[in-house]
C-alpha positions in Angstrom: -25.8 -58.5 -54.1 -22.0 -57.9 -53.2 -21.0 -58.4 -49.4 -18.2 -56.5 -47.6 -17.1 -57.2 -44.1 -17.6 -54.5 -41.1 -14.0 -55.4 -40.0 -12.6 -54.3 -43.5 -14.5 -51.0 -43.3 -12.9 -50.6 -39.7 -9.5 -51.2 -41.2 -9.8 -48.8 -44.0 -11.3 -46.2 -41.9 -8.2 -46.6 -39.4 -5.9 -46.2 -42.3 -7.6 -43.2 -43.9 -7.5 -41.3 -40.6 -3.7 -41.7 -40.1 -2.9 -41.1 -43.9 -5.2 -38.1 -44.1 -3.6 -36.3 -41.2 0.0 -37.0 -42.4 -0.3 -35.7 -46.1 -2.3 -33.1 -47.9 -4.1 -33.9 -51.0 -1.6 -33.5 -54.0 -3.7 -31.0 -55.6 -3.8 -28.8 -52.5 0.0 -29.1 -51.8 0.7 -28.2 -55.5 -1.4 -25.0 -55.0 0.3 -24.2 -51.7 3.9 -24.5 -53.4 3.0 -22.5 -56.3 1.6 -19.7 -54.1 5.0 -19.7 -52.1 6.7 -18.9 -55.7 4.2 -16.4 -56.6 3.8 -14.4 -53.4 5.2 -11.0 -53.8 5.1 -10.1 -50.2 8.4 -11.3 -48.4 7.0 -11.9 -45.1 4.1 -13.9 -46.6 6.3 -15.7 -48.8 8.5 -16.6 -45.8 5.6 -18.0 -44.0 4.5 -20.0 -46.9 8.0 -21.5 -47.1 7.8 -22.5 -43.5 4.5 -24.1 -44.3 5.9 -26.1 -47.1 8.8 -27.3 -45.0 6.4 -28.6 -42.3 4.6 -30.6 -45.0 8.0 -32.0 -45.9 8.8 -32.8 -42.3 5.7 -34.5 -41.7 6.1 -36.7 -44.7 9.7 -37.6 -43.8 9.1 -38.3 -40.0 5.6 -39.7 -40.6 3.9 -37.6 -38.2 0.6 -35.3 -38.3 0.9 -32.1 -40.5 -0.9 -30.2 -37.7 -1.2 -30.8 -34.0 -5.0 -30.4 -34.2 -5.6 -33.8 -35.8 -9.4 -32.8 -35.9 -12.8 -34.4 -35.3 -13.2 -37.4 -37.9 -15.9 -36.2 -40.6 -16.7 -39.3 -42.7 -18.7 -39.1 -45.9 -20.1 -42.6 -46.8 -21.8 -43.2 -50.2 -23.3 -46.6 -49.8 -24.1 -48.8 -53.0 -27.8 -50.0 -52.5 -26.8 -53.4 -53.8 -24.2 -53.8 -51.3 -24.6 -55.8 -48.1 -22.5 -54.9 -45.1 -22.0 -57.9 -42.8 -21.8 -56.4 -39.2 -22.8 -52.8 -37.9 -21.6 -50.1 -40.4 -21.3 -47.0 -38.1 -19.9 -49.3 -35.4 -17.2 -50.2 -37.6 -16.5 -46.7 -38.9 -16.1 -45.6 -35.1 -13.9 -48.6 -34.2 -11.8 -47.5 -37.2 -11.6 -44.0 -35.9 -10.6 -45.1 -32.6 -7.9 -47.2 -33.9 -6.6 -44.8 -36.2 -6.3 -42.1 -33.6 -4.9 -44.2 -30.9 -2.6 -46.5 -32.9 -1.7 -43.6 -35.1 -0.7 -41.5 -32.1 -3.0 -38.7 -33.2 -4.4 -36.2 -30.7 -7.8 -37.0 -29.6 -9.7 -33.8 -29.3 -13.5 -35.0 -29.0 -15.5 -34.5 -25.8 -18.4 -37.0 -24.9 -20.8 -34.2 -24.0 -20.7 -30.6 -25.4 -21.1 -29.0 -21.9 -19.5 -31.5 -19.5 -16.4 -31.6 -21.5 -15.0 -34.9 -20.7 -12.5 -36.2 -23.4 -13.8 -39.5 -25.1 -10.2 -40.7 -25.2 -10.2 -42.0 -28.7 -11.6 -39.1 -30.8 -15.0 -40.8 -31.3 -17.8 -40.5 -32.2 -17.1 -39.6 -35.7 -19.4 -37.3 -37.5 -20.9 -39.5 -40.3 -22.8 -38.6 -43.4 -24.2 -41.7 -45.2 -25.8 -41.7 -48.7 -27.5 -44.4 -50.7 -26.3 -44.5 -54.2 -26.8 -46.9 -57.2 -24.2 -49.8 -57.3 -22.5 -52.2 -55.2 -19.4 -50.1 -53.9 -18.8 -48.2 -50.7 -17.1 -44.8 -51.2 -15.5 -43.6 -47.9 -14.2 -40.0 -47.4 -12.4 -39.1 -44.3 -12.0 -35.6 -43.6 -10.4 -34.8 -40.1 -11.6 -31.3 -39.3 -9.7 -28.9 -37.0 -11.7 -26.5 -35.0 -9.6 -23.4 -35.5 -11.2 -23.1 -38.9 -14.4 -24.9 -37.9 -15.2 -22.2 -35.4 -15.1 -19.5 -38.1 -18.0 -21.0 -40.0 -21.2 -18.9 -40.8 -24.7 -19.3 -42.1 -26.7 -16.6 -43.5 -30.4 -16.7 -44.7 -30.6 -14.5 -47.6 -33.8 -13.5 -49.3 -34.3 -14.6 -53.0 -33.7 -10.9 -54.0 -29.8 -11.4 -53.0 -27.4 -11.2 -56.0 -24.1 -13.1 -56.6 -22.3 -10.0 -55.5 -24.1 -10.2 -52.2 -23.0 -13.6 -51.6 -19.5 -12.9 -52.5 -19.4 -10.1 -49.9 -20.8 -12.4 -47.4 -17.9 -14.8 -48.2 -15.3 -11.9 -48.0 -16.8 -10.6 -44.8 -16.6 -13.9 -43.3 -12.7 -14.0 -44.1 -12.2 -10.8 -42.9 -13.9 -11.5 -39.4 -12.0 -14.7 -39.3 -8.6 -12.9 -39.9 -5.7 -15.3 -38.5 -8.1 -17.8 -36.6 -8.5 -20.5 -39.3 -4.7 -20.4 -40.1 -4.7 -19.1 -43.5 -4.1 -19.5 -46.2 -7.6 -21.2 -46.3 -9.8 -23.5 -48.5 -13.3 -21.9 -48.5 -16.3 -24.3 -48.9 -19.5 -22.4 -49.8 -22.9 -24.2 -49.6 -25.8 -22.5 -51.6 -29.3 -23.6 -51.5 -31.3 -26.3 -49.7 -32.4 -25.4 -46.2 -30.8 -24.2 -43.1 -28.9 -27.5 -42.3 -28.2 -28.7 -45.8 -26.4 -25.6 -46.8 -24.0 -26.3 -44.2 -23.6 -29.8 -45.2 -22.8 -28.6 -48.7 -20.1 -26.1 -47.5 -18.5 -29.0 -45.5 -18.8 -31.4 -48.4 -17.3 -28.7 -50.6 -14.0 -28.9 -48.6 -13.7 -32.4 -49.9 -13.6 -31.6 -53.6 -10.1 -31.2 -55.0 -9.0 -27.6 -55.4 -8.1 -28.4 -58.8 -11.5 -29.2 -59.9 -13.8 -26.3 -60.6 -17.6 -26.6 -60.1 -18.9 -28.5 -63.2 -21.6 -25.7 -64.1 -19.5 -23.0 -65.7 -21.7 -20.1 -63.9 -20.6 -21.5 -60.4 -17.1 -22.2 -61.7 -16.8 -18.6 -62.6 -18.3 -17.4 -59.3 -15.5 -19.6 -57.7 -12.9 -17.8 -59.3 -14.7 -14.2 -58.6 -14.8 -15.3 -54.8 -11.3 -16.3 -54.8 -10.0 -13.2 -56.3 -12.1 -11.2 -53.9 -10.8 -13.2 -50.8 -7.3 -12.8 -52.0 -7.9 -9.1 -52.3 -8.6 -8.8 -48.4 -4.8 -8.8 -47.7 -5.1 -11.2 -44.7 -2.5 -13.3 -46.1 -0.8 -16.2 -44.7 -1.4 -16.8 -41.0 -3.0 -13.1 -40.8 0.3 -11.2 -41.3 -0.8 -9.9 -44.8 0.0 -10.7 -48.3 -1.7 -11.8 -51.4 -2.5 -15.5 -50.5 -5.3 -15.7 -48.2 -7.2 -18.6 -49.8 -5.9 -21.4 -51.9 -9.2 -22.1 -53.3 -12.8 -21.8 -53.1 -15.4 -24.5 -53.8 -19.0 -23.9 -54.3 -21.7 -26.7 -53.9 -25.3 -26.0 -54.6 -28.7 -27.6 -54.1 -32.3 -26.5 -55.1 -34.2 -24.3 -52.5 -37.5 -23.0 -51.6 -38.9 -19.8 -53.5 -38.8 -17.8 -50.3 -35.3 -18.4 -49.4 -31.5 -18.5 -50.3 -29.4 -20.2 -47.6 -25.6 -19.7 -47.8 -23.1 -21.3 -45.6 -19.2 -20.8 -45.3 -16.9 -23.5 -43.9 -13.4 -22.8 -43.9 -10.6 -25.2 -43.9 -7.1 -24.2 -42.9 -4.1 -24.7 -45.3 -4.3 -28.3 -43.8 -7.6 -29.0 -45.5 -7.4 -32.9 -45.2 -9.2 -35.6 -46.8 -8.5 -39.0 -48.0 -10.8 -41.3 -49.9 -11.2 -44.9 -50.9 -13.6 -47.2 -52.9 -14.3 -50.6 -51.3 
């Protein structure tokens, strides 16, 4: 049995919140810069150039890439042979609190969804905890802005739905969203499970590097087809037209019931942030 201290989790989460808000995952930044070079529409190319300059400025001045520093979403894979000395969720929320206040990140969380009083430190975080083999703790912090989050959709298809029907649903979701999620976007698609799990899968899909296709060739091909279809909508960077509406499409799947086929779409803006550490 291996032991880690809650205070070490707190410190790690604090740093992850700050770092994730200041720099894009390298694979995503690489795609964004490549799309700037490949984009044929002059206006779209100019917008992509501005987005890349923004990344450079954030890195140089050590400030957030985007003014919406998001709601902190934390994925935790806890080894079943690991002992955490102290409260786990409390330490995560203390880390989020310190990250947002000490890192001078915008605090956007309200204590109650209807009474709307700001919590003042961006807590509580949304925490997804999973027990896994081993004695390590994998923490992924994904600050989620709500311009893109508000464009999420879930549809309960029947089992008769085809892959083409699902592609059409994703394309429709992108078209309806328009400029709201600050494209070019990363599209997370969850297929299977039940009503709430497919949404969880779609959110988790945004934490997979855009350079890593689904390990199942069938779904890797579906990701490519979806990306082509989405970029064919002409929404373009910031909704002003062009060939670059999405930087990537990631699909995550789970077994489902014989009577259903749940599908969720969760979009991340061009600043689809996440940072991961293993303790």
